[in-house]
SETI-121383 format. One record per residue: x, y, z of N, C-alpha, C, O, CB in turn. Coordinates in Angstrom, 1 decimal. Glycine has a CB too. Example, Ala and Ser with C-alpha at 12.3 -4.5 7.8 and 13.67 -1.06 7.14 Angstrom:
BEGIN
n.X|n.Y|n.Z|ca.X|ca.Y|ca.Z|c.X|c.Y|c.Z|o.X|o.Y|o.Z|cb.X|cb.Y|cb.Z
13.2|-5.7|7.8|12.3|-4.5|7.8|13.2|-3.3|7.8|14.2|-3.3|8.5|11.3|-4.5|9.0
12.8|-2.2|7.1|13.7|-1.1|7.1|12.9|0.0|7.9|13.4|1.1|8.0|14.1|-0.6|5.7
***
This chain:
BEGIN
n.X|n.Y|n.Z|ca.X|ca.Y|ca.Z|c.X|c.Y|c.Z|o.X|o.Y|o.Z|cb.X|cb.Y|cb.Z
26.8|10.6|1.8|26.4|10.4|0.7|25.3|9.9|0.5|24.9|9.6|-0.6|27.1|9.9|0.3
24.5|9.7|2.1|23.3|9.6|2.3|22.7|11.1|1.8|21.8|11.0|0.9|23.0|9.3|3.8
23.1|12.4|2.3|22.7|13.4|2.2|22.2|13.4|0.8|20.9|13.4|0.7|23.7|14.3|2.6
22.9|13.4|-0.3|23.0|13.6|-1.3|21.5|12.9|-2.3|20.8|13.5|-3.1|24.3|13.2|-1.4
21.5|11.1|-1.5|20.6|10.8|-2.3|18.9|10.7|-1.5|18.0|9.9|-1.7|21.1|9.5|-3.0
19.0|11.9|-0.6|18.3|12.0|0.2|17.5|13.6|-0.2|16.3|13.5|-0.3|19.1|11.8|1.5
17.9|14.5|-0.5|17.4|15.4|-0.9|17.6|15.8|-2.4|18.8|15.6|-2.8|17.7|16.3|0.0
17.1|16.2|-3.1|17.3|16.7|-4.6|17.7|17.9|-4.7|18.3|18.0|-5.7|16.2|16.8|-5.4
17.8|19.3|-3.8|17.8|20.1|-4.0|19.4|20.6|-3.7|19.7|21.8|-3.9|16.7|20.4|-3.5
20.4|19.4|-3.0|21.9|20.2|-4.3|21.5|20.0|-4.9|21.0|21.0|-5.4|23.4|19.8|-4.6
21.3|18.8|-5.6|21.6|18.2|-7.4|20.7|19.7|-8.1|21.2|20.2|-9.1|20.6|16.0|-8.1
19.6|20.2|-7.5|18.9|21.1|-8.5|20.4|22.2|-8.3|21.2|22.3|-9.2|16.9|21.7|-7.9
20.5|22.8|-7.0|21.4|23.9|-6.8|22.5|24.1|-7.6|22.8|25.1|-8.3|21.9|23.8|-5.8
23.4|22.5|-7.3|24.6|22.4|-8.6|24.5|22.2|-9.9|25.5|22.1|-10.6|25.4|21.6|-8.5
22.9|22.1|-10.5|22.7|21.9|-11.9|22.7|23.4|-12.4|23.2|23.9|-13.4|21.2|21.0|-12.2
22.0|24.1|-11.4|21.7|25.5|-11.9|22.9|26.3|-11.8|23.3|26.8|-12.9|20.5|26.1|-11.1
23.6|26.6|-10.7|25.0|26.9|-10.9|25.9|26.5|-12.0|26.5|27.5|-12.4|25.6|26.5|-9.9
26.2|25.3|-12.7|26.8|24.9|-13.3|26.1|25.4|-14.8|26.7|26.0|-15.7|26.9|23.7|-12.9
25.0|25.1|-14.7|24.2|25.3|-16.1|24.7|27.1|-16.5|25.4|27.5|-17.4|22.1|25.1|-15.8
24.3|27.7|-15.6|24.8|29.5|-15.4|25.7|29.5|-16.0|25.8|30.2|-17.1|25.1|30.3|-14.1
26.9|28.7|-15.4|28.1|29.2|-15.8|28.7|28.8|-17.3|29.5|29.4|-18.0|29.1|28.7|-14.7
27.8|27.6|-17.6|27.9|27.1|-18.7|27.3|27.9|-20.0|27.8|28.0|-21.2|27.4|26.0|-18.4
26.2|28.3|-19.6|25.6|29.3|-20.4|26.1|30.8|-20.3|25.3|31.7|-20.6|24.2|29.2|-20.0
27.2|31.1|-19.8|27.4|32.8|-19.7|29.1|32.4|-20.9|29.5|33.2|-21.8|27.9|33.8|-17.2
29.5|31.2|-20.6|30.7|30.6|-21.7|29.8|30.8|-23.0|29.8|31.9|-23.6|31.3|28.6|-21.5
29.2|29.9|-23.3|28.3|30.0|-24.6|27.8|31.2|-25.2|27.8|31.4|-26.4|27.2|29.3|-24.5
27.4|32.1|-24.1|27.0|33.0|-24.9|27.8|34.0|-25.1|27.5|35.0|-25.9|26.0|33.3|-24.6
28.7|33.9|-24.6|30.2|34.7|-24.9|30.9|34.0|-26.0|31.8|34.5|-26.8|31.2|34.6|-23.6
30.5|33.1|-25.8|31.9|32.2|-27.1|31.3|31.8|-28.5|31.9|31.8|-29.6|32.6|30.5|-26.6
29.9|31.3|-28.2|29.2|31.2|-29.5|29.8|29.8|-29.9|29.6|29.6|-31.1|29.5|32.7|-30.7
30.5|28.8|-29.4|31.2|27.9|-30.1|30.5|26.5|-30.0|30.1|26.1|-29.0|32.5|27.9|-29.6
30.4|25.9|-30.9|29.8|24.2|-30.7|30.4|23.6|-29.4|29.5|23.3|-28.6|30.3|23.1|-31.9
31.3|23.5|-29.1|31.9|22.9|-27.5|31.3|23.6|-26.4|30.7|22.9|-25.6|33.6|23.2|-27.2
31.3|24.5|-26.3|30.2|25.2|-25.6|29.0|24.8|-25.5|28.7|24.0|-24.7|30.1|26.2|-25.9
28.2|25.3|-26.3|26.9|24.2|-26.7|27.1|23.2|-26.2|26.8|23.2|-25.0|26.5|23.9|-28.1
27.7|22.1|-26.6|28.2|20.6|-25.9|28.4|20.3|-24.6|28.3|19.3|-24.0|29.4|20.1|-26.4
28.8|21.5|-24.0|29.2|21.8|-22.3|27.8|22.3|-21.4|27.6|22.2|-20.2|30.6|23.4|-22.4
27.0|22.8|-22.3|25.8|23.5|-21.8|24.6|21.8|-21.6|23.9|21.4|-20.7|25.2|25.0|-23.2
24.9|21.2|-22.7|24.2|19.7|-22.8|25.0|18.9|-22.0|24.3|17.9|-21.7|24.3|19.1|-24.3
26.1|18.9|-21.5|26.5|18.1|-20.5|26.1|18.4|-19.3|25.7|17.6|-18.5|27.7|18.0|-20.6
26.2|19.6|-19.1|25.5|19.8|-17.8|24.1|19.2|-17.2|23.6|18.8|-16.1|25.3|21.0|-17.9
23.9|19.3|-18.4|21.7|19.1|-18.5|21.8|17.9|-18.3|21.1|17.4|-17.4|20.5|19.5|-20.2
22.7|17.0|-19.0|22.6|15.9|-19.1|23.0|14.7|-17.4|22.5|13.8|-16.8|23.4|15.8|-20.4
24.0|15.5|-17.4|24.6|14.8|-15.5|23.7|15.3|-14.7|22.9|14.4|-14.3|26.1|15.5|-14.6
23.3|16.9|-14.3|22.1|16.8|-13.6|21.3|16.4|-13.5|20.9|16.3|-12.4|21.6|17.3|-13.6
20.5|15.6|-14.7|19.2|15.0|-14.9|19.7|13.6|-14.4|19.2|13.2|-13.4|18.5|15.2|-16.6
20.7|13.0|-15.1|21.2|11.6|-14.4|21.3|11.5|-12.8|20.7|10.5|-12.3|22.9|11.3|-14.9
22.0|12.7|-11.8|21.4|12.6|-10.7|20.3|12.4|-10.3|19.9|11.5|-9.5|21.6|13.2|-10.3
19.4|13.5|-10.9|18.1|13.2|-10.2|17.5|12.4|-10.6|16.3|12.6|-10.3|17.4|14.1|-10.1
17.6|11.6|-11.2|17.4|10.1|-11.9|17.4|9.0|-11.0|16.6|8.1|-10.9|18.3|9.7|-12.9
18.7|9.3|-10.3|19.4|8.3|-9.6|19.1|8.9|-8.1|19.1|8.1|-7.1|21.1|8.2|-10.1
19.0|9.4|-8.0|18.6|10.2|-6.2|17.2|9.8|-6.3|16.9|9.3|-5.3|18.8|12.4|-5.8
16.1|9.8|-7.3|14.6|9.3|-7.2|14.8|7.9|-7.2|13.9|7.3|-6.6|13.6|9.7|-8.3
15.7|7.0|-7.7|15.7|5.5|-7.8|16.4|5.3|-6.5|15.7|4.4|-6.0|16.4|4.8|-9.2
17.3|5.6|-5.8|17.7|5.1|-4.7|16.7|5.1|-3.9|15.7|6.0|-4.0|18.7|5.6|-4.2
16.7|4.3|-3.0|16.1|4.8|-1.2|16.9|4.1|-0.1|16.9|2.9|-0.1|14.1|4.2|-0.7
17.7|4.8|0.7|18.2|5.2|1.8|17.6|5.2|2.8|16.6|5.8|3.0|18.6|6.2|1.7
18.5|4.0|4.2|17.8|3.1|5.0|16.8|4.5|6.1|16.1|4.1|7.0|19.1|1.9|5.9
17.0|5.7|6.0|16.4|6.3|6.2|14.7|6.5|5.5|13.7|6.6|6.1|17.3|7.0|6.1
14.9|6.4|4.5|13.8|6.4|3.4|13.0|5.3|3.2|11.8|5.5|2.8|14.3|6.4|2.3
13.4|4.0|3.6|12.9|2.9|3.8|12.1|2.6|5.0|11.0|2.1|5.0|13.7|2.1|3.7
12.9|3.2|6.4|12.0|3.3|7.5|10.8|4.2|7.6|9.8|4.1|8.3|12.8|3.7|8.5
11.0|5.5|6.3|9.9|6.1|6.5|9.2|6.0|5.9|8.3|6.8|5.8|9.8|7.0|6.7
9.3|4.9|4.9|8.2|4.1|4.1|7.6|3.3|4.5|6.5|3.1|4.0|8.5|3.5|3.3
8.1|2.7|5.5|7.5|1.4|6.5|6.2|2.0|7.3|5.1|1.6|7.4|8.9|0.8|7.9
7.1|3.3|8.1|6.2|3.3|8.8|5.0|3.7|8.3|3.9|3.1|8.5|6.6|3.8|9.6
5.0|5.1|7.4|3.7|5.1|6.7|2.8|3.5|6.5|1.6|3.5|6.8|4.2|5.7|5.3
3.4|2.6|6.2|2.7|1.3|5.5|1.8|0.6|6.4|0.7|0.1|6.2|3.7|0.1|5.0
2.9|0.9|7.6|2.2|0.3|8.9|1.3|1.3|9.8|0.9|1.0|10.9|3.4|-0.3|9.9
1.0|2.8|9.2|-0.6|3.4|10.0|-1.1|2.8|9.1|-1.7|1.8|9.5|-1.2|5.1|10.2
-1.3|2.9|7.3|-1.9|2.2|6.4|-2.7|1.0|6.8|-3.9|1.0|6.6|-0.9|1.8|5.7
-2.0|0.0|7.3|-2.2|-1.3|7.7|-3.6|-1.0|8.9|-4.8|-1.3|8.9|-0.5|-1.9|8.5
-2.6|-0.2|9.8|-3.6|-0.4|11.6|-5.3|0.8|10.7|-6.5|0.6|10.8|-2.0|1.1|14.0
-4.6|1.8|9.9|-6.3|2.2|9.4|-7.3|1.1|9.0|-8.4|1.1|9.5|-6.2|3.0|7.9
-6.9|0.3|8.3|-7.2|-1.1|7.8|-7.7|-1.8|8.3|-8.6|-2.4|7.6|-6.3|-1.8|7.6
-7.7|-2.0|9.7|-7.5|-3.0|11.0|-7.1|-4.0|10.9|-7.9|-4.9|11.1|-8.5|-3.3|11.8
-6.0|-4.2|10.3|-6.0|-5.2|9.7|-4.8|-5.8|11.1|-3.7|-5.2|11.3|-5.5|-5.0|7.8
-5.5|-7.1|12.0|-4.2|-7.0|12.9|-3.7|-7.8|12.6|-2.9|-8.0|13.6|-4.1|-6.9|14.3
-3.5|-8.9|11.7|-2.8|-9.4|11.0|-1.4|-9.1|10.5|-0.3|-9.5|10.6|-3.4|-9.6|10.4
-2.2|-8.0|9.9|-0.8|-7.5|9.2|-0.2|-6.4|9.6|0.7|-6.1|8.9|-1.0|-7.2|7.8
-0.5|-5.6|10.6|-0.1|-5.4|11.9|1.2|-6.0|12.8|2.3|-5.6|13.0|-1.2|-5.7|12.5
0.5|-7.2|13.2|1.7|-8.3|13.9|2.9|-8.6|12.5|4.0|-9.0|12.7|0.7|-10.2|14.3
2.3|-8.2|11.4|3.7|-8.4|10.6|4.6|-7.5|10.2|5.2|-7.6|9.2|3.5|-8.9|9.6
4.6|-6.6|11.2|5.1|-5.6|11.2|6.2|-5.7|12.2|7.2|-5.0|12.2|4.1|-4.7|11.3
5.9|-6.5|13.0|6.6|-6.8|14.3|8.0|-8.0|14.1|7.9|-9.1|13.5|5.3|-7.6|15.5
9.2|-7.4|14.6|10.2|-8.3|14.6|10.0|-9.6|15.8|9.2|-9.9|16.7|11.4|-7.3|14.7
11.2|-10.2|15.2|10.7|-11.4|16.0|11.6|-11.8|17.0|11.6|-12.9|17.4|10.5|-12.6|15.1
12.6|-10.4|17.8|13.0|-10.3|18.6|11.9|-9.4|19.7|12.2|-9.6|20.9|14.1|-10.0|18.1
10.8|-8.4|19.3|10.1|-7.3|19.8|9.6|-8.5|21.7|9.3|-9.5|22.2|8.5|-6.7|18.2
9.9|-6.9|21.9|8.5|-7.6|23.0|7.5|-8.0|23.3|6.6|-7.3|22.8|8.1|-7.3|23.6
7.3|-8.9|23.9|5.8|-9.2|23.4|4.7|-8.4|24.3|3.6|-8.9|24.2|5.4|-10.9|23.5
4.9|-7.2|25.1|4.2|-6.4|25.1|3.0|-5.7|24.1|1.8|-5.4|24.2|4.9|-6.0|25.3
4.2|-5.7|23.2|3.7|-4.9|21.6|2.5|-5.8|21.1|1.3|-5.5|20.9|5.0|-5.0|20.2
3.2|-6.9|21.0|2.1|-7.8|20.7|0.8|-8.6|21.0|0.0|-9.2|20.3|2.7|-8.4|20.5
0.9|-8.2|22.5|-0.7|-8.4|23.0|-0.9|-7.1|23.2|-2.0|-7.0|23.7|-1.2|-9.4|24.5
-0.4|-6.0|23.0|-0.9|-4.4|22.8|-2.0|-4.7|21.2|-3.2|-4.4|21.2|0.9|-2.9|22.6
-1.4|-5.1|20.3|-1.8|-5.1|19.0|-3.2|-6.4|18.6|-4.2|-6.4|17.9|-0.3|-5.3|18.3
-2.4|-7.4|19.7|-4.1|-8.2|19.6|-4.8|-8.3|20.6|-5.3|-9.4|20.7|-4.2|-9.5|19.2
-5.2|-7.5|21.5|-5.8|-7.5|22.6|-6.9|-6.1|21.9|-8.0|-6.2|21.5|-4.8|-7.3|24.0
-5.8|-4.7|22.1|-6.4|-4.1|21.8|-7.0|-3.1|20.4|-7.7|-2.0|20.5|-6.0|-3.9|22.6
-6.8|-3.6|19.4|-7.1|-3.6|18.0|-8.8|-3.2|17.6|-9.5|-2.2|17.2|-6.7|-5.1|17.4
-9.1|-5.3|18.0|-10.3|-5.8|18.1|-11.0|-4.9|18.9|-12.1|-4.7|18.3|-10.3|-7.2|18.6
-10.9|-4.2|19.9|-11.7|-3.6|20.7|-12.9|-2.6|20.2|-14.1|-2.4|20.5|-10.9|-3.0|21.6
-12.0|-1.9|18.9|-12.4|-0.3|18.4|-12.4|-0.8|16.5|-11.8|-1.7|16.0|-10.6|1.2|19.1
-13.0|0.0|16.1|-12.8|0.1|14.7|-11.6|1.2|14.4|-11.5|2.1|15.3|-14.2|0.5|13.9
-10.8|1.2|13.3|-10.1|2.6|13.2|-10.4|3.1|11.9|-10.0|2.4|11.0|-8.5|2.5|13.3
-11.2|4.5|11.6|-11.0|5.4|10.9|-10.1|6.1|10.1|-10.0|6.3|8.9|-11.3|5.9|11.3
-9.2|6.7|11.3|-8.2|7.6|10.8|-6.7|7.1|11.8|-6.7|7.3|13.0|-8.8|9.3|11.1
-5.6|6.5|11.2|-4.4|6.7|11.7|-3.4|6.9|10.9|-3.2|6.4|9.8|-4.1|5.8|12.3
-3.0|7.7|11.4|-2.0|9.0|10.5|-0.9|9.4|11.2|-1.1|9.5|12.4|-2.8|10.4|10.0
0.5|9.9|10.7|1.4|10.1|10.8|1.2|11.7|10.9|0.7|12.1|9.9|2.0|9.4|10.0
1.6|12.8|11.9|1.3|14.1|12.1|2.7|14.7|11.4|3.7|14.1|11.8|0.9|14.5|13.7
2.8|15.6|10.6|3.8|15.9|10.4|5.1|15.1|10.1|4.9|13.9|10.1|3.9|16.5|11.0
6.4|15.6|9.9|7.7|14.9|9.7|8.1|13.9|10.6|8.6|14.5|11.6|8.7|15.8|9.6
8.2|12.6|10.6|8.9|11.7|11.6|10.6|12.2|11.6|11.4|12.5|10.7|8.7|10.0|11.0
10.5|11.9|13.1|12.2|11.9|13.1|12.9|10.7|13.3|12.8|10.0|14.3|12.7|12.8|14.0
13.9|10.5|12.3|14.5|9.4|11.9|15.9|9.4|12.0|16.6|10.2|11.4|14.0|9.1|10.6
16.4|8.4|13.0|18.1|8.2|13.1|18.3|7.0|12.8|17.6|6.1|13.3|18.9|8.4|14.5
19.3|6.7|11.8|19.5|5.5|11.6|20.6|4.9|12.2|21.5|5.6|11.9|19.5|5.3|10.6
20.9|4.3|12.6|22.3|3.9|13.4|23.6|3.7|12.2|23.2|3.3|11.1|22.0|2.2|14.2
24.9|4.1|12.3|25.9|4.2|11.9|26.4|2.6|10.9|27.1|2.7|9.9|26.7|4.6|13.1
25.9|1.4|11.4|25.9|0.1|11.1|24.6|-0.1|9.6|24.6|-0.9|8.7|25.6|-0.7|12.7
23.4|1.1|9.9|22.4|1.0|9.1|21.2|-0.2|9.2|20.4|-0.3|8.4|22.9|1.0|7.9
21.3|-1.1|10.2|20.5|-1.7|10.6|19.6|-1.8|12.0|19.1|-2.8|12.5|21.1|-2.6|10.3
19.6|-0.4|12.7|18.5|-0.3|13.5|18.5|1.4|13.0|19.3|2.1|12.5|18.7|-0.8|15.3
16.7|1.7|13.7|16.8|2.9|13.3|15.8|3.2|14.9|15.3|2.3|15.5|16.2|3.3|11.6
15.7|5.0|15.2|14.8|5.0|16.2|14.1|6.3|15.7|14.6|7.4|15.6|15.4|5.0|17.7
12.8|6.0|15.4|11.6|6.9|15.4|10.7|7.3|16.1|9.8|6.6|16.7|10.9|6.6|14.8
10.9|9.0|16.3|10.2|9.4|17.1|8.9|10.8|15.8|9.1|11.7|15.0|11.4|10.0|18.4
8.0|10.3|16.2|6.5|11.1|15.3|5.5|11.3|16.6|5.5|11.1|17.8|5.6|9.8|13.9
4.6|11.8|15.7|3.3|12.0|16.3|2.2|11.2|15.6|2.1|11.2|14.4|2.9|13.3|16.4
1.5|10.5|16.4|0.0|10.2|15.5|-0.9|10.2|16.4|-0.9|10.2|17.6|-0.2|8.6|14.6
-1.8|10.2|15.4|-3.1|10.5|15.5|-4.4|9.4|15.3|-4.6|9.3|14.1|-3.3|11.5|14.6
-5.1|8.7|15.8|-6.2|7.6|15.6|-7.7|8.4|15.6|-7.8|9.3|16.4|-6.2|6.3|16.9
-8.4|8.2|15.0|-9.8|8.3|15.1|-10.2|6.5|15.0|-9.7|5.7|14.3|-10.3|9.3|13.6
-11.3|6.2|16.0|-11.6|5.1|15.7|-13.3|4.9|17.1|-13.4|5.6|18.1|-9.9|4.1|15.9
-14.1|4.1|16.7|-15.2|3.9|17.3|-15.1|2.7|18.2|-14.7|1.6|17.8|-16.1|3.8|16.4
-15.4|2.8|19.4|-15.6|1.9|20.1|-16.5|0.5|20.2|-17.2|0.5|21.1|-15.7|2.4|20.7
-16.5|-0.1|19.8|-17.2|-1.7|18.9|-17.8|-1.9|20.5|-18.9|-2.4|20.4|-15.7|-3.3|17.9
-17.5|-1.9|22.0|-18.1|-2.2|22.6|-19.5|-1.2|22.8|-20.7|-1.5|22.7|-17.3|-2.5|23.5
-18.9|0.3|23.2|-20.4|0.6|23.2|-20.5|2.1|22.0|-21.1|3.1|22.2|-21.0|1.1|25.0
-19.8|1.7|21.1|-20.5|3.1|19.8|-19.4|3.9|20.1|-18.7|3.8|19.1|-22.3|4.0|20.1
-19.0|4.6|20.7|-18.4|5.5|21.0|-17.3|6.4|20.2|-16.2|5.9|20.4|-18.1|5.1|21.9
-17.3|7.3|19.6|-16.2|7.8|18.6|-15.2|9.2|19.5|-15.5|10.2|20.1|-17.2|8.4|17.0
-14.1|8.5|19.0|-13.0|9.5|19.8|-11.6|9.6|18.8|-11.3|9.0|17.8|-12.6|8.8|21.5
-10.9|10.5|19.5|-9.7|10.6|18.5|-8.6|10.8|19.4|-8.7|11.9|19.9|-9.7|11.7|17.3
-7.5|10.0|19.8|-6.0|10.3|20.5|-5.1|10.7|19.4|-4.9|10.5|18.2|-5.2|8.8|21.3
-4.7|11.9|20.7|-3.1|12.4|19.6|-2.0|11.6|21.0|-2.2|11.5|22.2|-2.6|15.2|19.2
-1.0|11.2|20.4|0.4|11.0|20.8|1.2|10.6|20.3|1.0|9.9|19.3|0.6|10.4|21.6
2.8|10.9|21.0|3.8|11.0|20.7|4.4|9.3|21.2|4.2|8.7|22.2|4.2|12.4|21.2
5.4|8.9|20.0|5.8|7.5|20.2|7.0|7.7|19.4|7.2|8.2|18.3|4.9|6.3|19.6
7.7|7.1|20.4|9.3|6.7|19.8|9.2|5.2|19.8|8.7|4.5|20.7|10.7|7.2|20.8
9.8|4.7|18.2|9.8|3.9|17.6|11.7|2.9|17.2|12.5|3.1|16.3|8.9|4.6|16.7
11.6|1.5|18.4|12.9|1.5|17.6|12.8|0.2|16.6|12.0|-0.7|17.0|14.4|1.4|18.8
13.2|0.0|15.8|13.1|-0.6|14.5|14.1|-1.0|14.1|15.1|-0.2|13.9|12.6|0.1|13.5
14.1|-2.5|14.1|15.8|-3.1|13.0|15.2|-3.1|11.5|14.1|-2.8|10.9|16.5|-5.3|13.4
16.6|-3.7|11.1|16.3|-4.6|9.7|16.9|-5.8|9.7|18.0|-6.2|9.9|16.8|-3.9|8.3
15.2|-6.6|9.3|15.2|-8.1|8.9|15.7|-8.4|7.5|14.6|-8.3|6.9|13.8|-8.5|8.9
16.6|-8.7|6.7|16.8|-8.8|5.7|16.5|-7.5|4.6|17.2|-6.5|4.6|16.3|-9.9|5.7
15.6|-7.5|3.7|15.4|-5.9|3.4|14.1|-5.2|3.8|13.7|-4.1|3.3|15.5|-5.6|1.9
13.4|-6.0|4.8|12.4|-5.3|5.6|13.1|-4.5|6.9|14.2|-4.8|7.5|11.4|-6.4|6.0
11.9|-3.3|7.2|12.3|-2.6|8.7|11.2|-2.7|9.8|10.2|-1.9|9.8|12.6|-1.0|8.5
11.4|-3.9|10.9|10.6|-3.9|11.9|10.6|-3.6|13.1|11.5|-3.5|13.9|10.3|-4.6|12.0
9.3|-3.4|13.4|9.4|-2.6|15.0|9.4|-3.5|15.9|8.4|-4.2|16.1|8.4|-1.6|15.4
10.9|-3.5|17.0|11.5|-4.0|18.0|10.4|-3.9|19.4|9.8|-4.8|20.0|12.8|-3.2|18.2
10.6|-2.1|19.7|10.0|-2.2|20.3|8.9|-0.5|20.6|9.2|0.3|19.7|10.9|-2.9|21.3
8.4|-0.2|21.1|8.1|1.3|21.3|7.7|2.1|22.6|7.3|1.3|23.5|7.3|1.5|20.5
7.6|3.1|22.8|7.0|3.5|24.1|6.1|4.7|23.7|6.2|5.2|22.6|8.1|3.9|25.3
5.5|5.1|24.4|4.0|6.2|24.2|3.8|6.4|25.4|4.0|5.9|26.4|2.5|5.8|23.6
3.2|7.6|24.8|3.4|8.8|26.1|1.6|8.6|26.8|1.2|9.3|27.8|3.9|11.1|25.3
0.9|7.6|26.0|-0.5|7.6|26.3|-1.1|6.4|26.6|-1.4|5.6|25.7|-1.1|8.1|25.2
-1.4|6.2|27.6|-1.9|4.6|28.4|-3.0|4.2|27.4|-4.0|5.0|27.4|-2.5|4.6|30.3
-3.0|3.0|26.4|-3.7|3.1|25.6|-4.7|2.4|26.3|-5.9|2.7|26.2|-3.3|2.7|24.3
-4.2|1.0|27.2|-5.6|0.0|28.2|-6.6|1.0|29.1|-7.8|0.8|29.4|-4.6|-1.4|29.6
-5.9|2.2|29.7|-6.9|2.9|30.4|-7.3|4.0|29.4|-7.8|5.0|29.8|-6.3|3.4|31.9
-7.2|3.7|28.2|-7.8|4.9|27.4|-9.1|3.9|26.7|-10.0|4.4|26.0|-6.3|5.8|26.0
-9.2|3.0|26.8|-9.9|2.2|26.4|-10.9|1.5|27.4|-11.6|0.5|27.2|-9.1|1.4|25.7
-11.0|2.4|28.9|-11.6|1.6|29.9|-11.0|0.4|29.7|-11.8|-0.3|29.2|-13.0|1.4|29.8
-9.8|-0.2|30.0|-9.5|-1.5|30.3|-8.6|-1.8|31.6|-8.4|-2.9|31.9|-8.9|-2.0|29.3
***
């Protein structure tokens, strides 16, 4: 059922097929019942589209939180970035945020492309594979530079929030900053 709540295309297509059939019946019979059938098809399709828009699946919640994290990093908000960490998060993540973020002024932190998000069957853990781009100025020497990285992040659900538990990066950020 999650696939229906994540993608409106099946609803649009099913509604279009049902509306076409209802219109064929109406144009052939020209009865009030057939016209009412057209109205019912439109109403049901609209209700399903509204429900799809209002429902947030776990995958969509993880994706929204990922983009919120990127916006927090772009705002150079160290305490805000730390708030996205799970209590069970590895100490390396916390240390990276506390030591590396203050060394630079981040101008852009973006997720490039569509992140690949896999939510486990229980809906309490997710793995995100994405490509991130950072544009920053080193506060020590004023050098401006950008970096592209492939990230794999493990997220867990804590109540109604999704938090980062661990991550792996292809890039060594300590070395990139000359530390």
